[in-house]
C-alpha beads as a LAMMPS data file, in Angstrom:
LAMMPS data file: protein, C-alpha beads

70 atoms
69 bonds

1 atom types
1 bond types

-500.0 500.0 xlo xhi
-500.0 500.0 ylo yhi
-500.0 500.0 zlo zhi

Masses

1 110.0

Atoms # bond

1 1 1 13.205 417.977 45.620
2 1 1 14.539 418.950 42.197
3 1 1 17.618 421.149 42.036
4 1 1 15.786 423.961 40.200
5 1 1 13.167 424.233 42.943
6 1 1 15.839 424.196 45.634
7 1 1 17.882 426.862 43.824
8 1 1 14.835 429.093 43.366
9 1 1 13.966 428.819 47.054
10 1 1 17.538 429.634 48.060
11 1 1 17.642 432.596 45.680
12 1 1 14.431 434.054 47.050
13 1 1 15.602 433.569 50.617
14 1 1 18.913 435.271 49.843
15 1 1 17.132 438.179 48.118
16 1 1 14.829 438.640 51.090
17 1 1 17.794 438.612 53.476
18 1 1 19.496 441.365 51.432
19 1 1 16.298 443.447 51.487
20 1 1 15.978 443.050 55.244
21 1 1 19.662 443.948 55.689
22 1 1 19.071 447.165 53.730
23 1 1 15.974 448.203 55.703
24 1 1 16.925 446.977 59.180
25 1 1 19.208 449.877 60.211
26 1 1 16.431 452.402 59.597
27 1 1 14.042 450.412 61.797
28 1 1 16.437 449.472 64.579
29 1 1 18.272 452.729 65.232
30 1 1 15.245 454.452 66.791
31 1 1 14.655 451.402 68.993
32 1 1 18.337 451.310 69.990
33 1 1 18.191 455.004 70.850
34 1 1 15.093 454.459 72.984
35 1 1 16.101 451.268 74.843
36 1 1 19.869 451.552 74.967
37 1 1 22.447 448.990 73.891
38 1 1 22.110 446.613 76.861
39 1 1 18.431 445.875 76.362
40 1 1 18.872 445.815 72.595
41 1 1 21.574 443.125 72.699
42 1 1 19.631 441.149 75.293
43 1 1 16.608 441.186 72.983
44 1 1 18.746 439.998 70.071
45 1 1 20.197 437.193 72.200
46 1 1 16.721 436.055 73.238
47 1 1 15.545 436.011 69.613
48 1 1 18.583 433.994 68.511
49 1 1 18.011 431.508 71.341
50 1 1 14.332 431.142 70.376
51 1 1 15.232 430.554 66.723
52 1 1 17.807 427.942 67.729
53 1 1 15.256 426.065 69.835
54 1 1 12.678 426.244 67.033
55 1 1 15.103 424.867 64.445
56 1 1 16.257 422.108 66.795
57 1 1 12.676 421.107 67.634
58 1 1 10.944 421.588 64.289
59 1 1 13.689 421.240 61.704
60 1 1 14.060 418.072 59.654
61 1 1 16.715 415.575 60.668
62 1 1 19.342 415.570 57.912
63 1 1 22.176 413.582 59.488
64 1 1 23.675 411.179 56.934
65 1 1 20.793 411.838 54.532
66 1 1 21.566 412.128 50.798
67 1 1 21.077 415.608 49.340
68 1 1 18.367 414.416 46.952
69 1 1 16.380 413.093 49.904
70 1 1 16.322 416.344 51.860

Bonds

1 1 1 2
2 1 2 3
3 1 3 4
4 1 4 5
5 1 5 6
6 1 6 7
7 1 7 8
8 1 8 9
9 1 9 10
10 1 10 11
11 1 11 12
12 1 12 13
13 1 13 14
14 1 14 15
15 1 15 16
16 1 16 17
17 1 17 18
18 1 18 19
19 1 19 20
20 1 20 21
21 1 21 22
22 1 22 23
23 1 23 24
24 1 24 25
25 1 25 26
26 1 26 27
27 1 27 28
28 1 28 29
29 1 29 30
30 1 30 31
31 1 31 32
32 1 32 33
33 1 33 34
34 1 34 35
35 1 35 36
36 1 36 37
37 1 37 38
38 1 38 39
39 1 39 40
40 1 40 41
41 1 41 42
42 1 42 43
43 1 43 44
44 1 44 45
45 1 45 46
46 1 46 47
47 1 47 48
48 1 48 49
49 1 49 50
50 1 50 51
51 1 51 52
52 1 52 53
53 1 53 54
54 1 54 55
55 1 55 56
56 1 56 57
57 1 57 58
58 1 58 59
59 1 59 60
60 1 60 61
61 1 61 62
62 1 62 63
63 1 63 64
64 1 64 65
65 1 65 66
66 1 66 67
67 1 67 68
68 1 68 69
69 1 69 70
Protein backbone atom coordinates (compact mmCIF):
# COMPACT_ATOMS: atom_id res chain seq x y z
CA UNK A 1 0.00 0.00 0.00
CA UNK A 2 1.50 3.36 -0.95
CA UNK A 3 2.40 5.77 1.83
CA UNK A 4 -0.02 8.46 0.58
CA UNK A 5 -2.97 6.07 0.76
CA UNK A 6 -1.95 4.90 4.22
CA UNK A 7 -1.52 8.49 5.45
CA UNK A 8 -4.91 9.52 4.07
CA UNK A 9 -6.60 6.57 5.78
CA UNK A 10 -4.89 7.37 9.08
CA UNK A 11 -5.84 11.04 8.80
CA UNK A 12 -9.48 10.25 8.18
CA UNK A 13 -9.55 7.78 11.05
CA UNK A 14 -7.97 10.34 13.39
CA UNK A 15 -10.45 13.03 12.29
CA UNK A 16 -13.37 10.70 12.89
CA UNK A 17 -12.04 9.82 16.35
CA UNK A 18 -11.83 13.53 17.24
CA UNK A 19 -15.41 14.07 16.04
CA UNK A 20 -16.66 11.14 18.10
CA UNK A 21 -14.73 12.41 21.14
CA UNK A 22 -16.47 15.78 20.78
CA UNK A 23 -19.98 14.32 20.46
CA UNK A 24 -19.71 11.35 22.83
CA UNK A 25 -20.21 13.21 26.14
CA UNK A 26 -23.54 14.62 24.96
CA UNK A 27 -24.76 11.13 24.03
CA UNK A 28 -23.41 9.21 27.00
CA UNK A 29 -24.32 11.46 29.93
CA UNK A 30 -28.06 10.76 29.66
CA UNK A 31 -27.34 7.03 29.47
CA UNK A 32 -24.99 7.25 32.47
CA UNK A 33 -27.65 9.12 34.41
CA UNK A 34 -30.25 6.48 33.56
CA UNK A 35 -28.19 3.30 34.13
CA UNK A 36 -25.72 4.40 36.77
CA UNK A 37 -21.94 4.07 36.72
CA UNK A 38 -21.72 0.33 37.47
CA UNK A 39 -23.72 -0.79 34.46
CA UNK A 40 -22.11 1.87 32.29
CA UNK A 41 -18.56 0.68 33.03
CA UNK A 42 -19.60 -2.95 32.65
CA UNK A 43 -21.01 -2.13 29.21
CA UNK A 44 -17.78 -0.38 28.24
CA UNK A 45 -15.73 -3.36 29.43
CA UNK A 46 -17.86 -5.76 27.38
CA UNK A 47 -17.46 -3.61 24.26
CA UNK A 48 -13.68 -3.43 24.71
CA UNK A 49 -13.51 -7.21 25.17
CA UNK A 50 -15.59 -7.76 22.01
CA UNK A 51 -13.36 -5.41 20.00
CA UNK A 52 -10.25 -7.20 21.27
CA UNK A 53 -11.63 -10.59 20.22
CA UNK A 54 -12.64 -9.22 16.81
CA UNK A 55 -9.19 -7.74 16.16
CA UNK A 56 -7.46 -10.93 17.31
CA UNK A 57 -9.68 -13.12 15.13
CA UNK A 58 -10.09 -10.95 12.04
CA UNK A 59 -7.05 -8.69 12.01
CA UNK A 60 -4.15 -9.34 9.65
CA UNK A 61 -1.06 -11.04 11.03
CA UNK A 62 1.74 -8.46 10.95
CA UNK A 63 4.46 -10.15 13.01
CA UNK A 64 7.86 -9.63 11.37
CA UNK A 65 6.20 -8.29 8.21
CA UNK A 66 7.83 -5.33 6.42
CA UNK A 67 5.83 -2.10 6.56
CA UNK A 68 5.43 -1.98 2.78
CA UNK A 69 3.83 -5.42 2.86
CA UNK A 70 1.14 -4.57 5.40
